[in-house]
C-alpha angles and dihedrals in degrees: 000000000000115000124260116249120199116206129186120236106248108162143037085254090056092046089055091054088048092054095044100047096088091054085065096040094052097034106150093011106139096203105049118093110205113219119230111275092221089054091051091047092054094049094048097040107099091207093058108034113080092204087081088077085082104012132078119199146179130189128208138188126206120222136192123177087352094301125112111249101167148002138202143174124215116203132185109201100195093183092053091049090052097047094042095038093236139127098216132148116208127221121205142155088049118171131153145161120258095281122108092206089061093051090045094051091048096050093042088056090055092047092047091054089044093055090054089055095051097257123149105193146026130219137170168011084248132139131215091281139003087267090071125080113277142169133052117256109244099161133026101045091154095055125097106252125226129241091251096055143070120246120197140167121265096250092065097079091039088058093044092055093045088054092057099262117141133199114273098176140331133225125210131210122196133203117220123205108223098179087126134123097214142017109273108269093235092060094048090048097051091045089056096046093048095048091051095045101048102027094246127150138194114246117223125206134190098192145019087247091064091051098050097078087061093055093094091052091047095055091041088056091049090053090049100043099038098046094105097043122110111294094339118164120191115249117245122231092256088054093048089050089047094053093042093058090041098053117012099076085059097052116117109216092215091071100039113095118191129179119200137184125231089277092054090251113152112248100169144346146190120207122198135176125194105251116276093183100108093036090053089050091054090045091053094209097308134100092207141106096001107342091102091058093054091047094046091050093050092053091063107024113048144121096205132067127194113215097212105175141004131169139170130202111262091238089059102041117122090022099099101257094140087066089069099056095033090053088056098040091049091051090053089053093051091048094049101043098256109150104171133048128192116204125219118257108286124192112255093234093046093101098169091059093046090047090060091074101045090099091067131065101260146163137190109273102182142346120212128190141207112216126205139185132178122224 
């Protein structure tokens, strides 16, 4: 068998190959949702992504007989290492054919670079920030993925474990059955009690334009409430501006739940997007010629919603605040024919977040894992 050659991505042409490789690897797979190539390019381009203010990164492609057989990114998040008192290099954007030697060659390349930079461990799949795709799929291989999650073949985790990587943490995603005629009574009751007790109210919006002024408060709340969660690194102002510009013009106000106090200060929120999974499969990673049409249609005609983010101010955690925004978001789903919700990935030991969905008929959708190894 021909030897494996690992080449660093050096040009825009190479980066396009890096982004496109999974489309070939997963061709015909009914479960993977390909991300938009333009979005991937923006994230990986050092001149565009503000995370490069505190991150270093290299990308590599694996070749055999002149054909690409794998890819990987190595990321050193200096801010994360400082906050968590670690010397870890991250691996991400990892894909490879069903050949353990290819996986080994790719991961060893990241480890070798990490050693030259004084790192002592490796973990992933992780991106530059928690807004990037992260976690290797270990359960749920026959479930349709979401636009905000990684899909991979079942042989990936087998190879990781064979190469000496161990579980660092797991995230769970739940699927909620919304074939219901009304919001569960317990949620409505708690919502009413919490609003009365703490002087809180639900903020209603008619357009994305009305929501955008709250984007700063939303990301500030994420920074505050997520600070103790696995590997979280607070977003900088440049990153907040970057994500606000990227996402908030697309927000559908029906599925955004915000809770404020008497001074209009954001206390908690839930952020949902109608599922783009099937539309992105049809688009095949490209907006043109017809990708935009499939995506636009999915944003208005859909029976599935992805619950991408939620957060509650630390002073109000454990006091039932999520009942307020999930009452209203659930009602919006009922009113608009949405019959299924997929949660974001939730740390398996984050019991309060998982408890929020016990009032719905639910099941596990997927489990994703962060693998780690010391060197």
